[in-house]
N, CA, C and O atoms as a MOPAC input file, in Angstrom:
PM7 MOZYME 1SCF
protein

 N      0.84300 1    -1.20600 1     0.00000 1
 C      0.00000 1     0.00000 1     0.00000 1
 C      0.88000 1     1.26000 1     0.00000 1
 O      0.66800 1     2.17800 1    -0.79300 1
 N      1.86400 1     1.28600 1     0.89700 1
 C      2.73500 1     2.46500 1     0.96900 1
 C      3.49900 1     2.65500 1    -0.33400 1
 O      3.69300 1     3.78100 1    -0.79100 1
 N      3.93200 1     1.54500 1    -0.93100 1
 C      4.67100 1     1.64700 1    -2.19500 1
 C      3.80200 1     2.28900 1    -3.26500 1
 O      4.27800 1     3.10100 1    -4.05900 1
 N      2.51800 1     1.91900 1    -3.28200 1
 C      1.59800 1     2.50700 1    -4.26000 1
 C      1.53300 1     4.02300 1    -4.08600 1
 O      1.58900 1     4.77900 1    -5.05500 1
 N      1.41300 1     4.44600 1    -2.82900 1
 C      1.31600 1     5.88900 1    -2.55000 1
 C      2.59800 1     6.59700 1    -2.98500 1
 O      2.55100 1     7.68000 1    -3.56800 1
 N      3.74400 1     5.97500 1    -2.69800 1
 C      5.01700 1     6.58000 1    -3.09700 1
 C      5.09300 1     6.71000 1    -4.61200 1
 O      5.55100 1     7.72700 1    -5.13300 1
 N      4.64100 1     5.67200 1    -5.31800 1
 C      4.66400 1     5.71800 1    -6.78500 1
 C      3.79000 1     6.86400 1    -7.28900 1
 O      4.18000 1     7.60300 1    -8.19300 1
 N      2.60200 1     7.00400 1    -6.69400 1
 C      1.69900 1     8.09000 1    -7.10000 1
 C      2.36100 1     9.44100 1    -6.84600 1
 O      2.28100 1    10.34400 1    -7.67900 1
 N      3.01300 1     9.57400 1    -5.69300 1
 C      3.67100 1    10.84200 1    -5.35900 1
 C      4.77400 1    11.15000 1    -6.37900 1
 O      4.92900 1    12.29400 1    -6.80600 1
 N      5.53900 1    10.12000 1    -6.76500 1
 C      6.60900 1    10.32700 1    -7.74500 1
 C      6.01400 1    10.79400 1    -9.07200 1
 O      6.54200 1    11.70500 1    -9.71000 1
 N      4.90900 1    10.16300 1    -9.48300 1
 C      4.26700 1    10.54300 1   -10.74900 1
 C      3.80600 1    11.99400 1   -10.68300 1
 O      3.96300 1    12.75000 1   -11.64200 1
 N      3.23100 1    12.37800 1    -9.53300 1
 C      2.76100 1    13.76100 1    -9.37500 1
 C      3.93600 1    14.72600 1    -9.50300 1
 O      3.83400 1    15.75000 1   -10.17900 1
 N      5.05800 1    14.39600 1    -8.84900 1
 C      6.22700 1    15.27300 1    -8.91700 1
 C      6.72900 1    15.37500 1   -10.35200 1
 O      7.06200 1    16.46300 1   -10.82300 1
 N      6.78300 1    14.22900 1   -11.05000 1
 C      7.24500 1    14.23200 1   -12.43600 1
 C      6.32700 1    15.08800 1   -13.30000 1
 O      6.79000 1    15.84700 1   -14.15300 1
 N      5.02100 1    14.96000 1   -13.07300 1
 C      4.06300 1    15.72800 1   -13.86800 1
 C      4.23600 1    17.22400 1   -13.60800 1
 O      4.11200 1    18.04700 1   -14.51500 1
 N      4.52400 1    17.55600 1   -12.34700 1
 C      4.65800 1    18.97300 1   -11.98500 1
 C      5.83900 1    19.61100 1   -12.72300 1
 O      5.78200 1    20.78100 1   -13.10000 1
 N      6.90600 1    18.83600 1   -12.92400 1
 C      8.10200 1    19.40200 1   -13.55300 1
 C      8.12700 1    19.16700 1   -15.06000 1
 O      9.08200 1    19.55400 1   -15.73300 1
 N      7.08900 1    18.53900 1   -15.58900 1
 C      7.05000 1    18.26600 1   -17.02600 1
 C      6.66900 1    19.53900 1   -17.78700 1
 O      6.09300 1    20.45900 1   -17.20700 1
 N      6.98900 1    19.59300 1   -19.07700 1
 C      6.62600 1    20.78200 1   -19.86600 1
 C      5.11800 1    20.95000 1   -19.99700 1
 O      4.63600 1    22.05000 1   -20.26800 1
 N      4.37000 1    19.86500 1   -19.80500 1
 C      2.90500 1    19.94000 1   -19.91700 1
 C      2.30000 1    20.32200 1   -18.56900 1
 O      1.45600 1    19.60900 1   -18.02700 1
 N      2.74700 1    21.46100 1   -18.04100 1
 C      2.28400 1    21.85900 1   -16.70800 1
 C      1.06200 1    22.76100 1   -16.84600 1
 O      1.14400 1    23.85600 1   -17.40200 1
 N     -0.07500 1    22.28400 1   -16.33300 1
 C     -1.31300 1    23.07500 1   -16.36600 1
 C     -1.81100 1    23.26400 1   -14.94200 1
 O     -1.77200 1    22.32800 1   -14.14300 1
 N     -2.27300 1    24.44900 1   -14.62000 1
 C     -2.77000 1    24.71400 1   -13.27300 1
 C     -3.91300 1    23.78500 1   -12.90800 1
 O     -3.97000 1    23.26600 1   -11.79400 1
 N     -4.82800 1    23.57700 1   -13.85600 1
 C     -5.99300 1    22.73300 1   -13.57600 1
 C     -5.55400 1    21.31300 1   -13.27000 1
 O     -6.06200 1    20.68600 1   -12.34000 1
 N     -4.60000 1    20.80000 1   -14.06000 1
 C     -4.12900 1    19.43000 1   -13.85000 1
 C     -3.49500 1    19.29700 1   -12.47100 1
 O     -3.73300 1    18.32000 1   -11.76000 1
 N     -2.68400 1    20.29100 1   -12.09900 1
 C     -2.03200 1    20.24500 1   -10.79500 1
 C     -3.06100 1    20.28300 1    -9.66700 1
 O     -2.93100 1    19.56800 1    -8.67300 1
 N     -4.09300 1    21.13000 1    -9.82900 1
 C     -5.14500 1    21.19000 1    -8.80800 1
 C     -5.82900 1    19.83800 1    -8.68600 1
 O     -6.09700 1    19.37000 1    -7.57900 1
 N     -6.11200 1    19.20900 1    -9.82700 1
 C     -6.78600 1    17.90600 1    -9.82200 1
 C     -5.91800 1    16.86600 1    -9.12600 1
 O     -6.41400 1    16.06400 1    -8.33400 1
 N     -4.60000 1    16.88200 1    -9.42800 1
 C     -3.68900 1    15.92800 1    -8.79200 1
 C     -3.65100 1    16.16300 1    -7.28600 1
 O     -3.60700 1    15.21500 1    -6.50200 1
 N     -3.66700 1    17.42600 1    -6.89200 1
 C     -3.63800 1    17.74500 1    -5.46400 1
 C     -4.87500 1    17.18700 1    -4.77200 1
 O     -4.78100 1    16.60900 1    -3.68900 1
 N     -6.03800 1    17.36100 1    -5.40200 1
 C     -7.28700 1    16.85100 1    -4.82100 1
 C     -7.23400 1    15.33200 1    -4.70800 1
 O     -7.60800 1    14.77000 1    -3.67800 1
 N     -6.77000 1    14.66700 1    -5.76400 1
 C     -6.69200 1    13.20000 1    -5.74800 1
 C     -5.71300 1    12.74200 1    -4.66900 1
 O     -5.97900 1    11.77500 1    -3.95500 1
 N     -4.57800 1    13.43800 1    -4.55100 1
 C     -3.58700 1    13.05800 1    -3.55400 1
 C     -4.13200 1    13.18200 1    -2.14100 1
 O     -3.94200 1    12.28500 1    -1.32000 1
 N     -4.80800 1    14.28800 1    -1.85300 1
 C     -5.36600 1    14.46300 1    -0.50600 1
 C     -6.45900 1    13.43200 1    -0.26000 1
 O     -6.59200 1    12.92700 1     0.85400 1
 N     -7.24300 1    13.11400 1    -1.28800 1
 C     -8.29100 1    12.09700 1    -1.13600 1
 C     -7.68300 1    10.74700 1    -0.80000 1
 O     -8.18700 1    10.03700 1     0.07100 1
 N     -6.59500 1    10.38400 1    -1.48900 1
 C     -5.92500 1     9.10900 1    -1.21200 1
 C     -5.38800 1     9.10200 1     0.21100 1
 O     -5.47300 1     8.08800 1     0.90500 1
 N     -4.83500 1    10.23100 1     0.64800 1
 C     -4.29500 1    10.30700 1     2.00700 1
 C     -5.38600 1    10.07600 1     3.03900 1
 O     -5.18300 1     9.34600 1     4.01000 1
 N     -6.54500 1    10.69500 1     2.83500 1
 C     -7.66100 1    10.52300 1     3.77700 1
 C     -8.11400 1     9.07000 1     3.78800 1
 O     -8.34900 1     8.50300 1     4.85500 1
 N     -8.23700 1     8.46100 1     2.60900 1
 C     -8.66600 1     7.05600 1     2.53000 1
 C     -7.67800 1     6.16100 1     3.26500 1
 O     -8.08200 1     5.26800 1     4.00900 1
 N     -6.37600 1     6.39700 1     3.05900 1
 C     -5.35700 1     5.58400 1     3.73900 1
 C     -5.45700 1     5.75800 1     5.24600 1
 O     -5.38200 1     4.78100 1     5.99200 1
 N     -5.62700 1     6.99800 1     5.70100 1
 C     -5.72400 1     7.26600 1     7.13700 1
 C     -6.89300 1     6.49900 1     7.74300 1
 O     -6.76300 1     5.90700 1     8.81500 1
 N     -8.03200 1     6.50800 1     7.06000 1
 C     -9.20500 1     5.79300 1     7.56600 1
 C     -8.93100 1     4.29300 1     7.61300 1
 O     -9.33000 1     3.61800 1     8.56200 1
 N     -8.24700 1     3.76400 1     6.58700 1
 C     -7.96500 1     2.33200 1     6.54100 1
 C     -7.04900 1     1.93000 1     7.69100 1
 O     -7.26700 1     0.90600 1     8.33800 1
 N     -6.02200 1     2.74100 1     7.94300 1
 C     -5.09300 1     2.43700 1     9.04400 1
 C     -5.81600 1     2.53400 1    10.37800 1
 O     -5.57600 1     1.73500 1    11.28300 1
 N     -6.70100 1     3.51600 1    10.49500 1
 C     -7.42700 1     3.72400 1    11.75100 1
 C     -8.35000 1     2.53600 1    12.03400 1
 O     -8.52800 1     2.14500 1    13.18700 1
 N     -8.93800 1     1.96200 1    10.97100 1
 C     -9.86400 1     0.85100 1    11.14700 1
 C     -9.14800 1    -0.34600 1    11.77500 1
 O     -9.73600 1    -1.08100 1    12.56900 1
 N     -7.87700 1    -0.53900 1    11.41600 1
 C     -7.11600 1    -1.64500 1    11.99300 1
 C     -6.73800 1    -1.29500 1    13.41400 1
 O     -6.08900 1    -2.09000 1    14.09400 1

């Protein structure tokens, strides 16, 4: 699970530094990242 999150974070960083940098895309990635973080927190809390 943690490896998946790290991979997603790396992809987000790569996208941020890519020439195809769009504000909307970055905002969307930020929302998805925070959503994943909340989901992970809830999953860990359940255990």
